[in-house]
KEKE-788476 format. One record per residue: residue in three letters; x, z, y of N, C-alpha, C, O in turn. Coordinates in steps of 0.02 Angstrom, whole numbers, plus 50000, padded with zeros to 5 digits. Layout:
ALAXZYXZYXZYXZY/...
***
This chain:
MET500415000049941500005000050000500435000050063500284996650112/PHE500995003950061501435004250119501734997350135501784995450193/LYS501924993650083502204986950092501694982350126501864978450171/PHE501064982950104500534978850131500444980250206500404975650246/LEU500404986650225500314988550295500924986450336500854984150393/LYS501514987350308502124985450343502134977950357502364975750409/SER501894973950309501884966650318501404964650374501494959550406/LEU500884968650385500404967250439500684968550508500554964850555/ILE501074973950514501314975950580502044974150593502284974950650/LYS502394971750543503094969950551503164964550604502774959750605/ARG503634965350647503744960550701504384956750689504924959750683/ASP504324950250685504904945950675505174944150744504854940350781/VAL505744946850763506034945850829506164938450843506114936350900/THR506334934550792506484927450804505864923550824505934918350857/SER505264925750804504664922050822504244925850873503644924450880/ALA504544930450909504164934550957504064931051023503764933851068/SER504304924951030504204921351093503484919051097503084920251051/THR503314915551151502634913051159502534906351126502044902951139/GLU502994904351083502924897951049502544898650984502084902750980/GLU502734895050933502334894450873502424900250824502974902450809/VAL501864902750801501824907250744501314904450697501434903750637/SER500724902650724500184900050682500224892450675499794889450644/GLY500734889350703500784882150699500544878650762500684872750771/LYS500194882150805499954879150867500354882050926500364888050935/PRO500674877850965501064880351022500594883051077500024880951083/ILE500854887651116500464890751169500214885551219499674886451248/ASN500594880151230500374875051277499714871851258499334869751301/SER499574871351194498934868551173498364873251193497814870851209/TYR498474879751192497974884551214497894884151290497334884351316/PHE498454883451326498414882651399498024876351416497604876451460/GLN498174870851381497844864551395497094865051383496694862351422/LYS496894868351330496184869251315495834873051371495284871151392/GLU496154878251396495864882151451495834877951515495344878251553/LEU496364874051528496374869851588495824864551585495504863051635/ASP495724861651525495214856551517494514859151532494074855351554/SER494394865551520493734868351532493674871751599493144874551615/CYS494204871751638494204875251703494014870451760494354865551772/PRO493474872051796493264867751851493654869051915493534865651966/HIS494114873851914494474875751975495144872351985495434872752039/ILE495394869051933496044865551936495924858051932495574855751887/LYS496214854351977496144847051976496454844351911496994846451891/SER496104839651880496354837051816497024833451823497434833651777/GLU497144830251879497774826851889498354831651902498934829651905/CYS498194838151910498714843151923498824847851863499154852951869/HIS498534846051805498614850251746499344851151726499534856551704/ASN499754845951735500454846551716500814851651759501254855251735/ILE500644852051823500954857051868500724864051848501114868651845/ALA500074864651833499794871151811500114873351745500254879251736/LEU500234868551700500564870151637501274872851648501484877551614/GLU501624869951695502304872451712502274879651736502694883751718/HIS501764881151776501674888051801501494892751743501784898151737/LEU501024890651701500804894751645501354895951594501374901251563/ALA501804891051586502364891751540502944895551572503484896151542/LEU502834898051632503324902051669503964898251688504494901251695/ARG503904891751695504474887751716504504887151793505044886451822/VAL503934887451825503884887751898503384893151916502964895051875/ASN503414895651977502934900652000502614898052064502914898252118/LEU502004895652058501654892852116501474898152168501294896452224/ASN501524904452150501374909852196501974912052237501894915652286/LYS502564909752218503174912052252503634906252272504234906352260/THR503344901152302503754895452324504044896452393504484892752415/GLY503784901452429504024902652497503684898252548503834898652608/ASN503234894052527502884889352570502164891752580501684888452560/LYS502094897552612501444900852618501014897652673501264895052723/LEU500364898052662499884895752713499894900652772499994906652763/THR499784897952831499734902352890499024905252891498584902952855/ALA498924910152932498264913352939497754908252961497184908352937/ASP497934903753007497474898653031497284893752975496704891652970/GLU497774891852934497634887352877497164890652827496704887452802/LYS497284897052814496834900652768496134901152797495644900452761/LYS496094902452861495444902952894495064896352888494464896352874/SER495404890852900495084884352898494854882452828494374878752819/LEU495194885152777495004883852708494494888952681494214888052627/GLY494384894252720493914899452698494224904452650493864907652612/ILE494884905052652495244909752609495374916152647495514915952707/ASN495324921752614495464928252644496164927852677496654926352644/THR496184929452741496824928752777497344933952757497934933252773/ARG497134939152721497604944252698497974942152634498484945252617/LEU497724937052599498044934852537498654930552552498664926652599/ALA499164931352511499754927052515499654921252468499724921952407/ILE499484915452495499344909352456499824903952478499954903052537/THR500094900252429500564894952446500224888152449499684887152421/HIS500534883552484500284876652489500254873452419499784869852404/GLU500754874952378500794871952311500204874152268499944870152229/LEU499994880452274499424882852236498774879552261498364877352221/VAL498694879052326498094875952355498034868652334497484866152324/GLU498604865252329498604858152312498324856752242498064851252230/ILE498374861452195498124860152128497404862452118497104861052066/LEU497124865952168496444868552162495914863552186496034859752233/THR495344863752153494764859852177494454863752235494654869352249/SER493974860652268493644864152324493284870352298493244875452334/GLU493024870052237492714875852206493224881352193493074887252200/GLY493824879452174494354884252161494584887752224494744893652223/ILE494614884152278494824887052342494324892152366494504896952400/LYS493694891252349493154895752371493144902452332492754906852350/GLN493544903052280493554909152241493804915052283494174914052332/LYS493604921052264493794927052301494554927652307494814928952362/ASP494914926652252495644926552252495884920652209495914921252148/PRO496044915052241496244909152203496834910152155496894906552106/LYS497264915052168497834916352123497594918852055497934917852005/GLU497014922052053496744924651990496524919151942496444920551882/ILE496424913151966496214907651923496744906351869496584906051810/LEU497364905551891497904904251843498044910351799498204909651740/SER497974916351827498074922451787497554922851732497724924551675/SER496924921451748496404922051696496504916651643496374917951584/ILE496724910651662496864905451612497424907751566497384907051505/TYR497944910651595498514913051556498294918351506498474917951447/TYR497914923151528497704928651484497214926351431497254928651374/ARG496744921951448496284919451397496654915551343496514916251284/ALA497124911351364497504907251316497944911551272497964910551211/THR498304916251301498744920451261498334925051215498554926451159/PHE497754927251237497314931251194497094927151134497114929451077/ALA496884920951147496654916551092497214915151043497104915150983/LYS497814913851069498384912551025498554918750983498674918250923/ASN498564924551015498704930750978498184932050925498344934250870/ARG497554930750941497014931650891497124926950832497084929050775/ASP497254920550847497364915650793497984917450752497974916750691/ASP498524919550785499124921550749498994927550704499234927850647/SER498614932450730498454938350690498034936450630498164938750574/LEU497534932350640497104930250584497514926350533497414927250473/SER497974922150556498394918350510498834923150470498934922250410/LYS499104928150503499534933050470499134937150420499374938550365/TYR498534939050438498104942850392497944938750330497964941250274/LYS497794932350340497634928050283498244927350237498174927150176/SER498834926950267499444926150226499584932450184499934932050134/THR499314938150205499404944250166498844945350115498854950250078/GLY498364940750114497834941250063497154943350088496674943450049/ILE497094944850152496434946750179496014940350183496224935450213/LYS495434940550153495004934550151494394935050195494114929950216/LYS494164941150211493574942150253493704947650303494134951950293/TYR493334947450358493374952650408492694953450440492264949150434/THR492594959050474491964960450506492044959950581492494962950610/LEU491594956250613491614955450685491334961750718490864964850694/MET491654963650773491424969550810491404967850884491884965250912/ALA490834969350915490774968450987491084974451022491194979650992/CYS491234973651086491534979051124491044984951132491254990751132/GLY490404983451137489914988751145489824990951217489594996551229/ASP490014986651264489914988351334489684982151373489464977251342/GLU489724982351439489464977051481489834970351474489594965251498/ARG490414970351441490794964151432490494959551379490654953651377/ASP490074962251336489784958351281489244953551306488794955551343/CYS489314947251286488774942451299488264943151243488374946751195/GLU487704939651248487184940151198487424937851129487254940851078/TRP487834932451128488094929951064488524935151030488454936350970/CYS488974938351068489414943451040489014949251012489164951850958/LYS488494951351049488064956851025487724954850960487664959050915/SER487504948650955487144946450895487614945850835487374945950778/GLN488264945150846488744944350792489054951050769489434951150721/HIS488884956450803489174962950786489014964850714488444964350692/ASP489524967150678489484969350608489344963850558489104965250503/ILE489464957650576489384952050529490054950850495490574950550528/GLU490044950050429490654948750391490754941150386490304937450367/VAL491364938850403491514931650403492174930450367492574935050355/SER492274924150349492904922350317493294917050356493884916050342/ASP492984913750403493324908750444493384911150516492904913950543/PRO493964910150547494034912350617493634907850663493634901650656/PHE493294910850710492944907150762492874911850822493014917850817/SER492674909050878492594913250937491954911550974491644906350962/CYS491764915851018491154915051057491254909451108491754909351145/ARG490804904751109490844899251157490644901551227490824898351276/ALA490284906951232490044909351297490584913351334490714912151393/CYS490884918151300491354922451336492084921351316492534923851349/GLY492214917451263492894915951243493204920551192493754919151168/PHE492874925951175493144930751126492954928851056493144932351009/
***
């Protein structure tokens, strides 16, 4: 039993990067999130991918908008926003409360999905064939997640409504 538990939690330092564990690179998860995001211009997905892969930082280019530019765009003048970030956003993206959070939420949703898939793949490789879905049990649950609570499944899938 100890060997089995150890195989579940053992961390392989060589594969601890954000690249492949389950066979799918993190960029494919980023691309999926970008494709469904109405706030990033489709022709700017490659720039957003560079930011998400931590090769560039669109928030720290040093080319910040002035207070007047932010005012004219309807952006909170207290936020530090760069020209490069604004250039990749749609008009709907610029109208968000904090446009910098758009890329952060894409990053976290994609890495969460990859970690979930990697964990499920690792569990299957250790012999686990079924698992039980559990909702959070709070305000974060959508109706679909609530309806799936305590259901036993054998194939990985996620909620189309909330992404979990």
